[in-house]
C-alpha positions as CSV (number, residue, x, y, z in Angstrom):
1,M,14.7,51.3,6.2
2,E,14.8,47.9,5.2
3,S,16.5,48.3,1.8
4,P,20.3,46.8,1.2
5,E,21.8,50.4,1.1
6,F,20.3,51.2,4.6
7,F,21.8,47.9,6.1
8,R,25.3,48.7,4.4
9,D,25.3,52.4,5.7
10,P,22.2,53.8,7.5
11,Y,23.9,57.1,8.4
12,P,23.0,59.2,5.1
13,L,19.1,58.5,5.8
14,L,19.6,59.0,9.6
15,A,21.5,62.3,9.0
16,A,18.7,63.5,6.5
17,L,15.9,62.6,8.8
18,R,17.7,64.5,11.7
19,E,18.0,67.5,9.3
20,R,14.3,67.8,9.0
21,G,14.0,67.7,12.8
22,P,15.2,65.8,15.7
23,V,11.7,64.1,16.2
24,Q,10.1,62.8,12.8
25,Q,6.9,61.2,12.3
26,V,7.8,57.9,10.0
27,R,4.5,56.0,10.0
28,S,0.7,56.2,10.9
29,G,-1.5,53.3,11.4
30,P,-4.9,52.5,13.1
31,H,-3.2,52.3,16.5
32,G,-1.5,55.9,16.3
33,A,1.7,57.4,14.9
34,T,5.3,56.1,15.0
35,W,8.0,58.6,15.6
36,L,11.7,58.3,15.0
37,V,14.2,60.3,17.3
38,T,17.4,61.0,15.7
39,G,18.6,64.1,17.8
40,W,21.1,63.4,20.6
41,S,19.6,65.7,23.2
42,E,16.2,64.5,22.4
43,A,17.2,60.6,22.4
44,R,18.8,61.2,25.8
45,T,15.6,62.7,27.1
46,A,13.7,59.9,25.5
47,L,15.7,57.1,27.0
48,A,14.8,58.3,30.6
49,E,11.5,59.6,30.1
50,P,8.8,57.7,32.4
51,R,6.0,58.9,30.2
52,L,7.5,56.6,27.5
53,S,6.6,53.2,28.6
54,K,8.4,49.8,27.6
55,D,5.3,47.6,28.7
56,T,4.7,45.7,25.6
57,T,2.1,43.4,27.1
58,R,-0.1,46.4,28.1
59,Y,0.4,48.2,24.6
60,F,-0.6,45.0,22.8
61,A,-3.3,43.6,24.8
62,D,-6.3,44.9,23.0
63,K,-4.4,44.8,19.7
64,P,-4.6,41.6,17.7
65,S,-1.5,40.3,16.0
66,K,-0.7,37.3,13.7
67,R,2.7,36.9,15.3
68,N,3.4,33.8,17.4
69,L,6.3,35.3,19.6
70,A,7.3,33.2,22.5
71,P,6.0,35.2,25.6
72,A,9.6,34.8,27.2
73,V,11.1,36.7,24.2
74,S,8.3,39.3,23.7
75,A,8.1,40.3,27.4
76,T,11.4,40.3,28.7
77,M,13.0,42.8,31.2
78,L,13.4,45.2,28.6
79,A,9.8,45.2,27.9
80,T,8.8,46.2,31.4
81,D,8.4,49.5,33.4
82,P,9.4,50.3,37.1
83,P,8.7,48.8,39.7
84,D,9.0,45.5,37.9
85,H,11.8,46.4,35.9
86,T,13.8,47.5,39.0
87,R,13.2,44.3,40.9
88,L,14.3,42.2,38.0
89,R,17.4,44.3,37.2
90,R,18.5,44.4,40.7
91,L,18.6,40.2,40.6
92,A,21.1,40.4,37.5
93,V,22.9,43.3,37.8
94,K,25.4,42.0,40.7
95,A,27.1,39.8,37.9
96,F,28.0,42.9,36.0
97,T,29.3,45.0,38.8
98,P,32.9,46.5,38.1
99,A,34.3,44.0,40.7
100,A,32.7,41.1,39.3
101,V,33.6,41.9,35.7
102,A,37.1,42.4,36.7
103,R,37.4,38.8,38.0
104,L,36.4,37.7,34.5
105,E,39.3,39.3,32.8
106,P,41.7,36.3,33.0
107,R,38.8,33.9,31.3
108,V,38.1,36.6,28.7
109,A,42.0,36.9,27.7
110,E,42.0,33.2,27.9
111,I,39.2,32.6,25.4
112,A,40.4,35.6,23.0
113,G,44.0,34.1,22.9
114,G,42.4,30.6,22.2
115,L,40.4,31.8,19.3
116,L,43.3,33.8,17.8
117,D,45.7,30.6,18.2
118,R,43.0,28.5,16.1
119,M,42.9,31.6,13.6
120,A,46.8,31.5,13.2
121,S,46.7,27.8,12.8
122,G,44.4,27.9,9.8
123,G,46.8,29.7,7.6
124,D,46.7,33.4,6.6
125,R,42.8,34.0,6.1
126,A,39.8,34.0,8.5
127,D,36.3,35.5,8.9
128,L,36.8,37.8,11.9
129,V,33.3,37.7,12.8
130,E,32.6,34.0,12.6
131,D,35.9,33.0,13.9
132,F,36.2,35.7,16.7
133,A,33.7,38.6,17.1
134,V,30.9,35.8,17.5
135,P,32.4,33.0,19.7
136,L,34.1,35.3,22.3
137,P,31.2,36.8,23.7
138,I,29.0,33.6,23.3
139,E,31.8,31.6,25.3
140,V,31.9,34.2,27.9
141,I,28.1,34.5,28.7
142,G,27.9,30.7,28.2
143,D,30.5,30.4,31.0
144,L,28.4,32.9,33.0
145,L,25.3,31.3,32.6
146,G,26.6,27.5,32.7
147,V,25.6,26.7,29.4
148,P,26.8,23.5,28.1
149,R,29.6,24.0,25.2
150,E,27.9,22.0,22.9
151,D,24.6,23.8,22.9
152,R,26.2,27.3,22.5
153,P,26.2,27.2,18.6
154,A,22.4,26.6,18.4
155,L,21.8,29.6,20.7
156,R,23.9,31.6,18.6
157,R,21.9,30.6,15.4
158,W,18.5,31.2,17.4
159,S,19.6,34.5,18.6
160,N,20.7,35.6,15.2
161,D,17.4,34.7,13.7
162,L,15.6,36.9,16.3
163,F,16.8,40.0,14.6
164,A,16.0,38.8,11.2
165,A,14.2,41.7,9.4
166,G,11.3,41.0,7.2
167,A,11.2,37.4,8.4
168,P,8.4,37.2,10.8
169,D,8.2,33.3,10.8
170,T,11.9,33.0,11.3
171,I,11.9,35.3,14.2
172,D,8.8,33.6,15.8
173,A,10.3,30.1,15.2
174,A,13.7,31.2,17.0
175,S,12.0,32.8,19.9
176,H,10.3,29.4,20.8
177,A,13.3,27.4,20.2
178,I,15.5,29.6,22.6
179,S,12.7,29.9,25.3
180,D,12.1,26.0,25.2
181,Y,15.8,25.5,25.6
182,M,16.0,27.8,28.4
183,T,13.3,26.3,30.2
184,E,14.9,22.9,29.9
185,L,18.3,24.0,31.0
186,I,16.7,25.7,34.1
187,A,15.0,22.5,34.9
188,K,18.3,20.5,34.5
189,K,19.9,23.2,36.6
190,R,17.5,22.8,39.3
191,A,17.7,19.0,39.5
192,E,21.5,19.1,39.9
193,A,22.7,18.4,43.3
194,A,23.4,21.3,45.7
195,G,26.6,23.3,44.8
196,A,26.9,21.9,41.3
197,G,26.7,24.0,38.2
198,A,27.5,27.2,40.1
199,G,26.9,30.3,37.9
200,L,24.4,33.4,37.5
201,L,21.7,31.0,36.4
202,T,22.0,28.8,39.4
203,E,21.7,31.9,41.6
204,L,18.7,33.2,39.7
205,I,17.0,29.8,40.3
206,A,17.8,30.0,44.0
207,A,16.4,33.5,43.9
208,R,13.2,32.1,42.4
209,D,12.9,29.0,44.6
210,E,14.0,30.4,48.0
211,G,13.0,33.9,48.0
212,D,10.2,33.9,45.5
213,R,11.5,37.1,44.2
214,L,10.6,36.3,40.6
215,S,8.3,34.1,38.8
216,E,9.1,31.0,36.9
217,F,8.0,32.9,33.7
218,E,10.3,36.0,34.8
219,L,13.1,33.5,35.5
220,V,12.8,32.0,32.0
221,S,12.5,35.5,30.4
222,L,15.5,37.0,32.2
223,A,17.7,34.1,31.2
224,V,16.6,34.2,27.5
225,L,17.3,38.2,27.9
226,L,21.0,37.5,29.3
227,V,21.9,35.0,26.8
228,V,20.8,37.1,23.8
229,A,21.9,40.5,25.0
230,G,25.0,39.3,26.6
231,H,26.5,38.6,23.1
232,E,24.8,40.3,20.2
233,T,26.0,43.8,21.0
234,T,29.6,42.8,21.8
235,T,29.5,40.7,18.6
236,S,28.5,43.7,16.4
237,L,30.9,46.0,18.5
238,I,34.0,43.8,17.7
239,G,33.1,43.5,14.1
240,N,32.1,47.1,13.3
241,G,35.2,48.4,15.5
242,A,37.5,45.9,13.6
243,L,36.4,47.4,10.5
244,A,37.0,51.1,11.5
245,L,40.6,50.1,12.6
246,L,41.4,48.2,9.5
247,L,40.3,51.2,7.6
248,D,42.4,53.6,9.4
249,D,46.2,52.6,9.5
250,A,47.5,55.6,11.6
251,L,44.8,54.5,14.4
252,R,45.7,51.1,14.4
253,T,49.4,51.8,14.7
254,R,48.5,54.2,17.7
255,L,46.8,51.7,19.4
256,R,49.2,48.9,19.0
257,Q,52.1,51.1,20.2
258,D,50.1,52.2,23.1
259,P,47.3,49.8,24.4
260,A,46.5,52.4,27.1
261,L,44.6,54.4,24.3
262,I,42.4,51.3,23.6
263,P,39.6,52.0,26.2
264,D,39.2,55.6,24.7
265,A,39.1,53.9,21.2
266,V,36.4,51.5,22.3
267,E,34.2,54.3,23.3
268,E,34.8,56.3,20.3
269,L,33.9,53.2,18.1
270,L,30.6,52.8,20.2
271,R,29.8,56.3,19.3
272,Y,30.8,56.0,15.5
273,D,29.3,52.8,14.5
274,S,26.9,51.9,17.0
275,P,26.0,48.2,17.4
276,I,22.5,49.7,18.0
277,T,20.8,51.3,15.2
278,T,17.3,51.5,16.8
279,A,16.5,51.0,20.3
280,T,13.7,48.5,21.9
281,F,10.1,49.4,21.7
282,R,8.5,52.4,23.5
283,Y,5.2,54.2,23.5
284,A,3.4,57.1,25.0
285,A,1.6,56.3,28.1
286,E,0.3,59.7,28.1
287,P,0.9,62.9,25.6
288,L,4.1,64.5,25.7
289,T,6.1,67.1,23.7
290,L,9.5,65.9,22.6
291,G,11.8,67.9,20.2
292,G,8.9,70.1,19.2
293,A,6.7,67.1,18.4
294,E,3.3,66.8,20.0
295,I,3.2,62.9,20.8
296,A,-0.2,61.4,21.6
297,A,-0.9,58.9,24.2
298,G,-0.7,55.5,22.4
299,D,1.9,56.5,19.7
300,V,5.1,54.6,19.2
301,V,8.3,56.4,19.8
302,L,11.6,54.7,18.5
303,V,14.9,56.1,19.5
304,S,18.0,55.8,17.2
305,P,21.2,55.6,19.1
306,G,23.0,55.3,15.7
307,A,21.5,58.6,14.6
308,A,22.0,60.3,17.9
309,N,25.6,59.2,18.3
310,R,26.3,61.3,14.8
311,D,24.5,64.4,15.9
312,P,26.8,67.1,14.8
313,A,25.3,69.4,17.7
314,R,26.9,67.1,20.2
315,F,29.9,65.5,18.5
316,P,31.7,67.8,15.7
317,D,32.8,66.2,12.8
318,P,30.8,63.2,13.7
319,D,31.8,61.1,10.7
320,T,35.3,60.6,11.7
321,V,36.7,58.4,14.4
322,T,38.3,60.5,17.0
323,P,39.2,58.9,20.3
324,G,39.5,61.1,23.3
325,R,36.6,63.3,22.1
326,S,34.1,64.0,24.9
327,A,31.9,61.0,26.2
328,G,28.1,60.8,26.0
329,H,27.4,58.1,23.1
330,L,24.0,56.3,23.8
331,S,25.1,52.9,22.5
332,F,24.5,51.4,25.8
333,G,21.2,53.5,26.3
334,H,20.6,55.9,29.2
335,G,18.2,56.0,32.3
336,P,16.6,53.0,33.8
337,H,17.4,50.6,30.9
338,H,21.0,51.5,30.5
339,C,22.7,48.2,29.4
340,L,23.5,46.3,32.5
341,G,26.0,44.3,30.9
342,A,27.9,47.4,29.4
343,P,31.0,46.8,31.9
344,L,31.4,43.1,30.5
345,A,30.9,44.2,27.1
346,R,33.7,47.2,27.4
347,L,36.0,44.4,29.0
348,E,35.5,42.0,26.1
349,V,36.1,44.5,23.4
350,R,39.2,46.0,25.0
351,I,40.8,42.5,25.4
352,A,39.5,41.5,21.9
353,F,41.3,44.5,20.2
354,Q,44.5,44.5,22.3
355,A,44.8,40.7,21.3
356,L,43.9,41.2,17.7
357,L,46.3,44.1,17.2
358,T,49.1,42.4,19.1
359,R,48.8,39.3,17.5
360,F,48.1,40.2,13.8
361,P,50.1,43.5,13.4
362,D,49.6,43.6,9.8
363,L,46.0,42.6,9.6
364,R,43.9,43.8,6.5
365,L,40.8,43.2,4.7
366,A,40.5,40.7,2.0
367,A,37.7,42.0,0.4
368,P,36.6,45.9,-0.5
369,P,34.8,47.6,1.9
370,G,31.9,48.2,-0.3
371,E,31.3,44.6,-0.8
372,L,31.1,43.5,2.9
373,P,27.8,41.8,4.1
374,W,25.7,43.4,6.7
375,R,23.3,41.8,8.8
376,H,19.6,42.5,7.9
377,T,17.9,43.7,10.9
378,R,16.3,47.0,12.2
379,L,17.8,46.9,15.7
380,M,21.4,45.7,15.3
381,R,23.9,46.8,13.0
382,G,26.5,44.5,12.4
383,L,28.7,42.7,9.9
384,S,27.7,39.0,8.6
385,H,31.3,38.5,7.7
386,L,34.5,40.4,7.7
387,P,37.3,38.6,5.6
388,V,40.6,39.5,6.8
389,T,44.3,38.0,6.0
390,W,47.8,38.6,7.3
391,S,51.3,37.6,6.7
392,A,52.2,34.1,7.5
393,Q,54.4,35.4,10.3
394,V,52.2,36.3,13.4
395,T,53.3,37.3,16.8
396,S,52.3,35.3,19.9
397,C,49.9,36.5,22.4
């Protein structure tokens, strides 16, 4: 599952695995087996199963490793179980309520419009990933956390390196760089005068310093998670979704003529080409049966939203884009670890597609689809670059 063919198109292999059974053993080692969950029903069950722990600290406590991951990256909120996970999530979730996200809409639209202005001023070609899909969510989460604008490109680079499959040294170095940066940023925010630098990060610092509801390590780790998770999924969704639209003239025309259809299209594009191929680490804290598989205590269980979202038992004709089909994709997870930033991601992508379709009505690929480069990462699925072109005459937003 690390071949260029898999990164380009993982779905044939995932479908073949699912046809053998919704839960398949894919690896065996000294610490137990590793299972891959590809069926929709089984994946949804696994994502909410309390016997599948995410506590990596406990799992690796007695397992020597040559890795040098920064603890603030390896033990984020994603790698905790209730009640700690519940406490940490409660501190961050208020920034992503529907009302809080709705207040961000004018700023998101402003950022999207500015990026498209820059694209239009540069001629009739652009890289839709580097020029739009990457900077849009980086700017939004940077604003939300109060990250200085000049530091955001470095954060993006380190975050990208964290998902580099087959490059442990690169991943480890990036983990320390981003952890060290957020530690320093927290110190700067803490030193600011009262009332200055307002934002989510300042509020989390207050929760640490005033209420002692999280430790200093948890504060740094939560900040790292928010900056990484706050843009990686959205970047991939914008790129993957834009490619699907560029390959479907009829759908692109429908959405341009009736923007009210865009939210349904976003949900279907989330299902069709999920930005998450494989969810983060889980292991069996006690024996359980899942999809007919007998999973022993200590076994690793990897859930694949990318595979589950194309399970024909749930989604008829799953390899086609059909907006308006029944909901139920697992791209944002399910259960206690359901992505808390999902409302913001949906807002960003809706605005991104609407602005893009309005501003560049004849947008088209500038390279053959089979030659587009994809990121080499097991967890995320996203394009490295998406070259596009358009006529010289563009429509203002």
